[in-house]
C-alpha positions in Angstrom: 91.5 144.5 150.3 95.0 145.7 149.6 95.3 149.4 148.9 96.4 150.5 145.5 100.1 151.7 145.5 100.6 155.4 145.3 102.4 157.1 142.4 105.4 157.6 144.7 105.5 153.8 145.4 105.2 153.0 141.7 108.0 155.5 140.9 110.2 154.0 143.5 109.7 150.5 142.1 110.9 151.7 138.7 113.9 153.6 140.3 114.9 150.6 142.3 114.8 148.4 139.2 117.8 150.3 137.9 116.9 150.2 134.2 116.1 154.0 134.2 118.7 156.2 136.0 119.2 160.0 136.2 121.1 161.3 133.2 120.7 158.1 131.2 119.8 158.5 127.6 116.7 156.5 126.5 114.5 156.2 123.4 110.9 155.3 124.4 108.7 153.3 122.1 105.6 155.4 122.2 102.4 153.9 120.8 100.0 156.3 122.6 98.6 153.5 124.8 98.5 153.6 128.5 101.6 151.5 129.1 103.9 153.5 126.8 102.5 156.9 128.0 103.2 155.8 131.6 106.7 154.7 130.6 107.4 158.0 128.8 106.4 160.0 131.9 108.5 157.8 134.2 111.5 158.1 131.9 111.2 161.9 131.9 110.8 161.9 135.7 113.8 159.7 136.4 116.2 160.5 133.5 115.3 164.1 132.8 113.5 165.3 129.6 116.8 166.4 128.0 117.9 162.7 128.0 114.7 161.2 126.7 113.4 160.9 123.1 110.5 158.9 121.7 109.7 156.8 118.6 106.2 156.4 117.2 105.6 154.1 114.3 102.4 154.8 112.3 101.6 151.5 110.6 98.4 152.8 109.0 96.6 149.6 110.0 93.8 151.2 112.0 91.4 154.1 111.4 92.6 155.6 114.7 96.2 155.8 113.6 96.1 159.5 112.8 94.7 160.2 116.3 97.4 158.0 117.9 100.2 159.9 116.2 98.7 163.3 117.1 98.4 162.3 120.7 102.1 161.2 120.7 103.1 164.6 119.2 101.2 166.5 121.8 102.5 164.5 124.7 106.1 164.9 123.5 105.7 168.6 123.0 104.3 168.9 126.5 107.2 166.9 128.0 109.8 168.8 125.9 110.9 165.4 124.3 112.0 165.0 120.7 109.7 162.6 118.8 110.6 160.6 115.7 107.6 159.4 113.7 108.1 156.5 111.2 105.3 155.9 108.7 105.3 152.5 107.1 103.0 150.4 104.8 102.1 147.0 105.9 103.0 144.0 103.6 100.3 141.8 102.2 99.8 138.6 104.1 102.1 137.2 106.7 102.2 137.8 110.4 101.4 141.5 110.8 102.1 141.6 114.5 105.6 140.1 114.0 106.2 142.5 111.1 105.2 145.5 113.2 107.4 144.4 116.1 110.4 144.0 113.8 109.9 147.4 112.2 109.5 149.1 115.7 112.6 147.5 117.2 114.6 147.9 114.0 114.0 151.6 113.8 114.3 152.0 117.6 117.7 150.2 117.7 119.1 152.5 115.0 117.9 155.6 116.9 119.2 154.3 120.3 122.6 153.3 118.8 123.1 156.7 117.2 122.2 158.5 120.4 124.2 156.2 122.7 120.9 155.4 124.4 118.9 152.4 125.6 115.6 151.5 123.8 112.7 151.3 126.3 109.5 149.3 125.6 106.4 149.5 127.8 105.7 145.8 128.4 104.2 145.1 131.7 103.8 142.1 134.0 100.3 141.7 132.4 101.9 141.3 129.0 104.4 138.8 130.5 101.6 136.6 131.7 99.9 136.6 128.3 103.2 135.9 126.5 103.9 132.9 128.6 100.5 131.4 128.1 100.6 132.1 124.3 104.1 130.4 124.0 102.9 127.5 126.1 100.1 126.9 123.7 102.1 127.6 120.5 105.5 126.0 121.0 107.0 123.2 123.1 110.1 123.4 125.3 111.3 125.2 128.4 112.4 128.2 126.5 108.8 129.0 125.6 108.0 129.4 129.3 110.6 131.9 130.4 108.8 134.9 128.9 110.3 138.2 127.8 113.6 139.3 129.4 113.5 142.7 131.1 116.8 143.6 129.6 118.6 142.4 126.4 121.3 144.3 124.6 120.0 147.9 123.9 116.4 146.9 124.8 115.0 147.5 128.3 111.6 146.9 129.8 111.5 149.0 133.0 107.8 148.4 133.7 108.3 144.6 133.5 111.2 144.6 135.9 109.1 146.8 138.3 106.2 144.3 138.0 103.8 147.0 136.8 100.4 145.7 135.8 98.2 147.1 133.1 95.8 148.4 135.8 98.7 150.2 137.5 99.8 152.0 134.3 96.2 153.2 133.9 96.2 154.4 137.5 99.5 156.2 137.0 98.2 158.0 133.9 94.9 159.0 135.6 96.7 160.3 138.7 99.1 162.3 136.5 96.4 163.6 134.2 97.8 161.9 131.1 95.6 161.0 128.2 96.1 157.7 126.3 94.6 155.9 123.3 92.9 152.5 123.5 93.4 150.0 120.7 89.9 148.3 120.4 91.5 145.3 118.8 93.1 144.4 122.1 89.7 143.6 123.6 88.5 141.4 120.8 89.2 137.8 119.9 90.7 138.8 116.5 94.2 138.1 117.7 95.5 135.2 120.0 96.5 137.7 122.7 93.0 139.1 122.9 91.6 135.6 123.3 94.0 134.8 126.1 93.2 138.1 127.8 89.4 137.8 127.4 88.9 134.0 127.7 91.8 132.0 129.0 93.0 134.2 131.9 89.5 134.7 133.4 89.0 130.9 133.3 92.4 130.3 135.0 91.7 133.0 137.6 88.4 131.2 138.5 90.5 128.1 139.2 93.0 130.1 141.4 93.0 133.8 142.2 96.9 133.9 142.2 97.1 132.8 138.6 99.0 135.8 137.3 101.5 135.9 140.2 102.2 132.2 139.9 102.8 132.4 136.2 105.2 135.4 136.7 107.1 133.6 139.5 107.4 130.4 137.4 108.8 132.4 134.5 111.4 134.1 136.7 112.4 130.8 138.3 112.8 129.2 134.9 115.0 132.1 133.7 117.2 131.7 136.7 117.5 127.9 136.1 118.2 128.6 132.4 121.4 130.4 133.5 122.5 127.3 135.4 121.8 125.1 132.3 123.8 127.4 130.1 126.8 127.0 132.4 126.4 123.2 132.3 126.4 123.3 128.5 129.5 125.5 128.5 131.3 123.0 130.7 130.3 120.1 128.5 131.5 121.8 125.3 134.7 123.3 127.0 134.9 126.0 124.3 134.7 123.6 121.4 132.4 124.0 118.4 132.0 120.2 118.0 131.4 117.1 120.2 132.0 113.4 119.8 128.8 111.6 119.0 129.9 108.8 121.4 130.2 111.4 124.2 126.9 112.9 123.2 125.2 109.5 123.4 126.6 108.9 126.9 125.1 112.2 128.3 121.7 112.5 129.8 119.3 113.1 126.9 118.2 116.5 128.3 121.8 117.8 128.3 122.5 116.3 124.9 119.5 118.1 123.4 120.7 121.4 124.9 124.2 120.9 123.4 122.8 120.1 120.0 120.7 123.2 120.1 123.6 125.4 121.2 125.9 124.1 118.5 123.2 124.6 115.8 122.4 128.1 116.9 126.1 129.1 117.2 126.5 128.0 113.6 123.5 129.8 112.2 123.5 132.9 114.4 119.7 132.5 115.0 117.3 130.4 117.0 117.1 126.8 116.0 114.6 125.2 118.5 113.9 122.2 116.2 117.5 121.0 116.5 117.0 119.4 119.9 114.2 117.2 118.6 116.6 115.7 116.0 118.9 114.2 118.6 118.0 110.6 117.8 118.7 111.1 114.1 122.0 112.8 114.8 123.2 109.9 117.0 122.2 107.5 114.3 124.2 109.6 111.8 127.2 109.2 114.0 126.7 105.5 114.3 126.4 104.9 110.6 129.2 103.5 108.5 131.5 105.9 106.7 133.7 108.8 107.7 131.4 111.7 106.8 127.6 112.3 106.8 125.3 115.3 106.8 121.7 116.1 107.6 119.7 119.4 107.2 117.7 119.8 110.4 115.8 123.0 109.5 116.2 126.5 110.6 119.1 127.0 108.2 121.3 124.4 110.1 123.1 121.4 108.7 124.6 118.8 111.0 127.9 117.2 109.8 129.4 114.1 111.3 133.0 113.5 110.4 135.4 111.0 112.1 132.9 110.6 114.9 132.6 114.3 115.7 129.4 116.3 115.3 129.5 119.9 114.2 127.0 122.3 112.5 127.2 124.7 109.6 124.7 126.8 107.6 122.7 124.9 105.1 123.7 125.8 101.6 121.3 128.1 99.8 119.2 126.4 97.2 119.4 127.9 93.7 116.1 129.1 92.3 114.8 126.9 89.5 114.7 128.4 86.0 111.2 128.8 84.7 110.1 126.2 82.1 109.7 127.9 78.8 106.4 127.0 77.1 
């Protein structure tokens, strides 16, 4: 059996990752769970307490929320770290997890920008494995399998780059004498992630003990290959915001789909994964008689073919219907 890494080895893994550096300003997303507590301690150790602040969002969704906030206050006081607490009320209906994530990153980005800092989240390699499996089940396409990036804009995930597992963040906290709070909902099947953690992963590990490592390596390889594909798309478009439908039809279908998606997302400024699946319709649009034709493809994108060239624009907003007076 391989010996568990020491706290020194774990610390060096984060240092060598380069996302946390001495003197660097960082805002840590602090939930009070083991991963974020571990990250806060590592940030203070590497960057210095004067350069670290923390954000705790109290969503009020759990009975334990008051205790979570209190622990975060005590931790930050003991570290000499400034803490910002944001209390919010959950909307009725909708995807609560997505809403909570948007609130956390939105507030965090504002804090980090105003402090000329990076925003650090405590996602681990264990989270990455669960994310890849969830996206594999929930949405098609290569992009679903690349997982979370360890760095994007202001956001950094030092524990993910260092390949920390959930067990290792717990070991770090125990060794350092740090308390954390457990979210009981993570161990139930209430949410999809809990079902993946409690049912899917144990089944896969029974098939092969290296399941987690193989998923992580696959995601990393796909991210590397995605960079190559982006270069190929850049070359095919040559800086243009449109492409001849005849040229598009002559390309390998996989490349044509990537080009269509790129053009749609450039036009809308947001993800438009469904664009690639409409390739056949777009080629038919280009082959139809007439000089101009348009097709709304979803995701706020409209394809326009004019004089044999395909481009995209935002779909026009639909006007709300007036209520019928009784």
